[in-house]
Each structure stands twice: as C-alpha cells, then as structure tokens.
N, C-alpha and C positions, 0 to 999 in steps of 0.2 A: 645118367645124361647130363647133371648140372656139371658133373666136374669136365665132363667130355666138353662142353659148351664154353667153360672156364679154360680150359686149357687151350682151346682155340682162339679166344680173344687175347690171350697172353702173347701167345705164338706170333699171331698176327699184328699185334701192338707193336712187338720190341724185335720185329723183321728188320734186319739191315741197321740195326742200330748202332750208331758210334759209341766208341767209350764215354762212358758218361765223365763230364769235365767235374773239376774239383778247384777248392782254391787253394789246393797246396800245391806244391812245386816238384813235390816227390813222387819216386814210383808207390802204388799200394802199396803195405803192408799190415798183415794182420795185427790184432793188438787185445793185450788180455784186459786194458784199463784205460783210463780215459784221462785228458785234462780239461779243467770246468774254469768259466770267466763267467759270472753273473753279474748284471747291471738291471736298470730299471728304467721302461720309459716311461716318465712321468705325464700325469692326466693333460693332455692338450684342452680339457675344457670339463665339464661335468658329464660323468659317464662316458669315460675317451674310448673303451670300447668299442660300445654301442655306436656314439657318434661318427667313429671313423666308418662303423658297418654301415651304418644308416645312409650317410652321404656316398657312399659306394657302392650301393645297393648289393652288396656281398657279404659273405660269412669272415669272422676274424680271420677262419684259416684261411679262407680264400684271398685276402687279401695279403697275408703274410705269406703267402705260397708264392701270390705275386710279385710282390717284393724281393723275394729269395731268387727268383728266376730272373729277375731283371738284374738284381745286384751282380748274379752269376755272368750274365750277357755282358755287362759294363766291364767286369774284370778281366774276363778271360776272351772276350771275341766270339765267344760260342751263340751260334744262331738256335743251338738245339742243346737243352738241359734235361737231366731226368732227375726226378728230387726224391726222395723216398716217404711216403705215405703211411704212418704208422697206422693202423686199425686194429680195432678190436676182435674182428674174426667171430664174431657171434651174431647169426642172424635168427631171427624168431625166438619165441620165448623158452622152446626146450633148448636148445644152446645156452641159454642165459643162464641155464641150473646145470649144467656141466661143470664141475671143480675143476682147477687147472687153468692154466694158461693156453688161451688159443690164439693170441693176438699173433699179427701179423706186419709184415711191411713191404708195402707193393709199390711198385717204379710207376712214377707220373711223368709222364714222357711230353714236352712243350717244346714248340717248335715256332720257326718264324719271329724270333722275337724283337731283331733289330726292325723289322718293320710294322708293328702293330702299337696301337697306344695304349695306356694303362687299362682301359674300359676295355678293349679287346682280349687283353692280356687276360684282365679278370675273367671273362666270359669264357675263354679258353682253359682255365683252371677249372673253373664251376662244371663246365663239359665233361674233361677228363676225368676229374673226378667222381663225380657220376657212374661212369661207366666203370671206373675202377671200382667202386663199390660193389655194383653188382656182382664184380666176379672176385671179392677179396678174400673167398675161403680158399684159391687155389693158393699155395703156400710158395713161398719163394726160392725156399728149397727144392720142392718138385721142378719150376722154370728151371733153375740153375742145371739140374740136371736133363732136361728138355733140350737145352740150348747147345750140347754136345758135351765132348772129350775138353777138358781146361774150362769149361765154365763153372765149374763149383767153386774155384778160385776168383771168378770174373766178377767184378763188380756191377751191380745189376744198376745202380742209382749211386748219385754224387751224394752231397748233404739233404739230411732227411727233416722234415718241419714237422714239429708237434706241438698243437694249441691244447692246453688243458684248463678250461676255465670251471675250477669247484668252490664250491661254499667253505672258506677255510676255517669259517667261526664253529668251529665245533668245541662242543660241552657237553662233558659226562656227569651227569646228576649236577647240573649246576656249576662244575670246575670247568675252569676254561684249559685249553689246549694248546700245543705249541706243534705244527707240520713242519716235518723235515721231507723232503726229497732223498730218498734213497738210488742207488744206482743200479739201471736196469741191466747192466754188465758193459762189458765192451763196446765201442763205438769202431765201426768201421772207417768213417771218414770226417764226418761234422755232422753232429745233430744239434739242431737252431730247437729249443724248446720253450715256449712261451706259458707263463699262468698269469690268470686274473686272479690279484690278489684279494680286491675288493671292488665293488661297486662303483668306487669313483677314487679310484687309489692307484690307476694307470697298470702296468702291466711289469711282471718281472720275466728277461729274457736270459737263460742259460746258452751257452755256446758249449757244447761237450765235444771233445775232438779227440782224436787217436793221436797219441803222444808221439809215435814214429812220422808224423805227418806234419804235424803242427808244434810249435813252443807256444808257451801262455804269453809271449808279446804279440805273437801272429793273430791267438785271438784277441787281445785285447786290442789291435789296433781293426780286425776286422769287426769287432762287435760294434765299436763307436762311428765307423764308417756306415755299418749296416743301418742303426738306427739315426743318424742324421739323414741317411737315404729314407728311409720308409717316414720320418716324420717329414720332409719332404715332400715327398709323395701324397 
C-alpha cells in the first residue's frame, strides 16, 4: 500500500515536468567519472552554519538548496528547476539494521522562482522536502521506468545538493585520524556537496561534475559565483 501511495505521489509530482535545467550548455551525456573543484566558505561569524540557519529560520540544507535554485534561475532564466535530493532510504529501526546501500536521489521540483522572496523560497523548499521525504523509498530507477519509453535515460533532475555535517574529530584509542571523502561514483550533471568541518571553521564545498558537460574552469567559475551569491543572500 505504501509503495502504491509513493508511486502515485511521484507520478503526480512530476506530471508535465519540463526538461530539468542545467548549468551546462551541452546535451546530457552519461559519464563514468567526475571532476571535482573544492573551496571553503569561511565563517561569517562564530558558529557560521548555526548563525545562518538561525537567522533564516531554516536548516542549512534548506538554505543551500534555496540558494542553488535561485542561482540556476539567475543564470538560466528558468522559472522552474528540479534539483536532486540525496536521501538515506532508511525509515524505521529495522531498515537501519539492513546492511548495504539503500540510498536514493529524489527529484525536488521548485517553481515560480522569479516572483518570490528568499523567505518564500525557503518555505517552498521546506514544504517540498518534507513531502519528498515521506515518499523517499520509491526508487528513482522505478520512476524512470514509470515515465515511459525513453525515460530510462532521461534526467529526473539537474544539479544535486547534499549537506553532510559530521564530527570529523575521530580518534582511535587516542590516536587522531584524517578523513578523506571518496567517490560515490559517476556524476550525472553537477553535485554540490557541503561539509561542516568543525563548529566554528566554516564549510567545505565540493563541486563534482560530469566531465563531458563541464571543464575544470567551468567549475571554478561557477563555484566562485555561487559562494559570492550565497554570502550576499
């Protein structure tokens, strides 16, 4: 029954959805690898992530997702964008005990971007995210098949936004460690991944991209613009 409800939600949510917009000016091509450009958003004050989210009345993920949607609107003129929302796919205690990869990437469809304020955009992101999370176990692979012939290679979303705030100060029997983020695999379009390095040390932001769609210069330019846009908002 839950599967049927999830299926119906996504089919209604994506009905008559236009082709997701991208920052790339090339047609979509599948890739087996990715390019990465890393930068750091320095603290704007003590406890920068908490300061930003408290003043906005939203989570850091909601703020960065809203900024990404607005950035796409500014650069492409598209009044509707669909972003990728990575989720764990684990609901309830039993699913947390299942070994293996259950994660999923959901399409987050945002509309009327030219006519709303930042506050209204944050409210829309929060509302659409809550709705998507209730139906997060419906696989994107299933959704592509449901959308009909040719949809298996169709993009469900443009850039993806992922915020991962971990405690990186890991020690083993008193011995410090150094953490390295490894690849999750190929990137379909562009993935904006944000890490909280420590409580008061700003944010690390990785732009991972399909090398058939972006060059390293493209990534560097977009990343610098994106960070300036984020800080100005």
